[in-house]
Residue, then its C-alpha position, 0 to 999 in steps of 0.5 A: v922441071v917446070p913447063a910454063h906458058n902464060e903463068a905470071v899469076h902462079i909461077k912465083e908461088v910455084i917457086v917460093t913453095m918448092p921445098d928445100l929438098v929440091d936442089i934445082i928449079a929448071i923452068t921453061d917459059d914456052k913463049s908466053s905473052d905475059n911476064t912469066f919469064e920476068i917474074a920467074s927470073s926475079t924471085g932471088d931463089t938461087r935454085v932457079f934457072v929459066n929458059r925462054h923459048e922464042v917459038n911455042t913448042g907445046v908442054g912436051g917441048a917445054i919439059i924437054t928443055a927443062h929436063s936438059e937444063a936440070i941435067i946440065h946442073g947435075s940433077d939425079i932425079n927430075v920431078v915435073f911440076a906444072g907452072d900453073g900451081q896445079m900440083d901439090p909440092h907436099y907429094i914430091t917425096k911420095l914420087l921420090d921414095p920408090i925411086i930412091e929405094g931402088f924399086y922403080g925408075f919412073t913414078k907418076g901421079n894417079r888421080l883416079f885411084s878413088s871416087q873422092s880423089h878426083r873431086g874438083m876435076p872437070k867432068y869432061r877431063l875425068f871422062g877423057n882420062y878414064v878413056l885414055s887410061y884404058m886405051h893407053k894400057a894396050v898402047s904402052g904395055y903398062w896394064h897396071i897404070n891409070d891416068p896416063q895424062n898426069g904430068y906429075t912425074a919423077i924419073k932418074t936422069d940416067i933413064l931419061n938419057e937411056v930412052n933418048y928423051e929429047t926425041l919424045s913428042g913435044g905436045y900434050e902427048f909427051e906423057n903417053d909417048l914417054l910411058t911407051r918408050l919406057n916400056e921398050y926399055y923395061i923400066p919399072v913404073s909405079d902409080i902414086p895416088i895423088p888427089a886432083r888439085y884445081l885452082d883458078e888456072v885456065s886450061g890451054i888444051d885445044l881438044k880439037k887439036v889434042i885428041p887427033a894428035l893423041l890418037k896418032n901418037f897411040i897408033v905410031s907408039a903401039v906399032t913402034r913399041i911392038y916392033r922394037k921390043y918383040i920383032k927387031t933383033k937386038k944386039v947382045 
């Protein structure tokens, strides 16, 4: 599952370096102003299916569209892989193994597992990730999880459908919203140590917009999770 916005420089490498164990490469071009769509569509890889948004929805919206495309083509487990080449494909099996073995329904990367693992990560991102990690522990209910903004994830498709993934937040708060939703359904989640990998990509994050959106999402998600999980009477 590959969200992509103005990734003409990286998207071909993402496709050609995807290991053979991947059966479907579902890419969403989130209204790029460059030729991301054309490049992604012209690799000749029969695993590739590309959707193009006519309106920019944000990374979460692009992920949701790609999830839907992968599910249409029969995926069992979906791995989210950034279109900017920031994620190392060698770690895909690390994310898949705990799910295949039946212990977890969702796994995610964690760049904060040691002082060396986040080498190369911009300091402002590192600081922000630590702050968000501690805030999100309380919001999501997953106290053992760190680096909630890490988008390198794997999830069973039946769980995606169970938690109604199409209603999740469409912006950068997508990962946080998903974790909180998973906790409502008692889905076991695991952190997988994966070092940070930064190339020459340019971040599209507008902190003035992202931070207020995250804080709003935290408040709404925390209240909603507590109500649905502990207050609302559930049907037996």
